[in-house]
C-alpha positions, 0 to 999 in steps of 0.5 A: 498293489493287491491281488486276490487268489484262492489256493487249494492244497492237501495235507499228507494225510489227504485232508484238503483245504481252501484259503482265500489270499489277499496279497501285497508286499508280503508274498514271501510271508505267504509263501513261508506259510504255504511251505509250513503247511506242507510240513504240517501234520494236521489241519489243526496245526495249519490253523494254529500256524495261520493264526499266529501269522495273522496276529504277527501281521496285523498286531505286531508288524508295522506297515509302510503303507500305514505310515509305520503303524500296524493294521491294529493301530491304524484301525484304532486311530480310525475309530478315534478320529474326529474328522 
């Protein structure tokens, strides 16, 4: 099951940011990122943490819903599929 949500927050220095979240069974990962943003010193650090998480989630972690493939592998399979 998927859910979508906008999340607004602010860094300790008052800089506000808004994210659009699509969540499935990785809610704990999203929570970890949210906690990391509270510990971050600036928006660039938040962007770097988010980018690293996106790379891990899309290119390194396998997903049960994709038959044990990463999203990047599933996308490549779909591109080369002949059906």
